[in-house]
Structures are given as C-alpha cells and as structure tokens.
C-alpha positions in Angstrom: 31.5 -6.6 45.1 31.3 -7.7 41.3 27.7 -8.5 41.4 27.6 -4.7 43.0 28.9 -3.2 39.7 26.9 -5.6 37.4 23.9 -4.6 39.4 24.9 -0.6 39.0 26.1 -1.7 35.0 22.5 -2.8 34.7 20.7 0.1 36.3 22.3 2.7 34.6 21.9 0.9 31.0 18.2 0.7 32.0 17.8 4.4 32.5 19.8 4.9 29.7 17.3 2.8 27.7 14.1 4.6 29.2 15.5 8.0 28.2 15.9 7.0 24.5 12.4 7.9 23.7 12.6 11.4 25.1 15.7 12.1 23.2 13.1 12.4 20.2 16.1 11.0 17.6 18.6 12.8 19.5 17.5 16.0 18.9 16.8 16.8 22.5 20.1 17.8 24.3 19.1 17.1 28.1 17.6 13.4 27.1 20.3 12.6 24.9 23.1 13.6 27.5 21.5 11.5 30.3 21.6 8.2 27.5 25.4 9.1 27.2 26.3 9.3 30.5 24.1 6.6 31.5 25.7 4.4 28.6 29.1 5.1 29.6 28.7 4.3 33.2 27.3 1.1 32.4 29.8 0.3 30.2 32.2 1.3 32.9 30.4 -0.4 35.6 30.2 -3.8 33.4 34.2 -3.5 32.4 34.9 -3.6 36.3 32.2 -6.9 36.7 34.3 -9.2 34.2 37.3 -8.7 36.1 35.7 -10.9 38.5 32.9 -12.6 36.6 33.2 -14.5 33.2 32.4 -11.8 30.3 30.0 -14.4 29.2 27.8 -14.8 32.5 28.3 -10.9 33.0 26.8 -10.2 29.6 23.8 -12.9 29.8 23.1 -11.5 33.2 23.4 -7.4 32.2 21.4 -7.9 28.5 19.1 -10.5 30.2 17.9 -8.6 33.1 18.5 -5.3 31.3 16.1 -6.3 28.7 13.4 -7.9 31.3 13.2 -4.6 33.4 12.9 -2.5 29.9 9.8 -4.7 28.7 8.2 -3.7 32.3 9.2 -0.2 32.2 8.0 0.0 28.8 4.8 -1.9 29.8 4.3 0.3 33.1 5.5 3.8 32.2 5.7 4.5 28.3 2.4 2.6 27.4 3.3 0.3 25.8 1.5 -3.4 25.2 2.4 -6.4 27.4 1.5 -9.5 25.3 1.8 -13.5 26.3 4.7 -13.6 24.1 6.4 -11.1 25.5 6.1 -12.1 29.2 7.0 -15.9 27.8 10.0 -14.3 26.5 11.3 -12.5 29.4 10.8 -15.6 31.4 12.9 -17.5 29.2 16.0 -14.9 29.2 15.7 -14.9 32.6 15.8 -18.5 33.2 18.8 -18.3 30.8 20.5 -16.1 33.2 19.7 -18.9 36.1 20.6 -21.9 34.6 24.0 -20.1 33.2 24.4 -19.5 36.9 23.7 -22.6 38.5 25.7 -24.2 35.7 28.9 -23.2 37.4 29.9 -20.9 34.6 31.4 -18.3 37.1 
C-alpha cells in the first residue's frame, strides 16, 4: 500500500509542477489553487508513505521520478528543448533510485 501512496504522491507533485507555468507567477486564481491542492495532496500522501518506507528511499523515489516525469512533460507538452545532457541526467536519477532500492535500503 505504501508504494501506491508514493505513486499518488508523485502523480500529485507532477500535476502541481505542471500547473506552475499556468499560474503566471501566482497571479491566476484557478491554476494557483490547483498547484496548492496538488502539493498538499502530494505531501499528505508522502507522509503516509514514510510510515512504511524509509524517508530517504521514499524521498529519492518521489523526487527522482517526479523530476524525470516533469522533464518528459516539459519536452512533450510545454515546448521545452530536450538535450542529450537532460536525458543522461534523468537516466542517472532513475539509476540512482534503482540502486537505492536494490541495495536493500527499504
């Protein structure tokens, strides 16, 4: 169940971060409320996650996969350029998460 909470936390964080540009510097009400709700939900689910998964592992997965997902969303939907360095960096982040999990950190 903890990994389902973690998946929900990652999803909520990715939604919130994806909405940031639409807030126009927090001057637009509805996108701003969307960001706030998404981040509150994300941290709430993350707090449930760390009841069963060590906080270091949970945070590494949450931040790493969230970062990789936002990079992909930025490239696919927000017109952000995708470079070799970005792809390699995201790959290293994901590899680090895998190593943490295989290393028996949880």
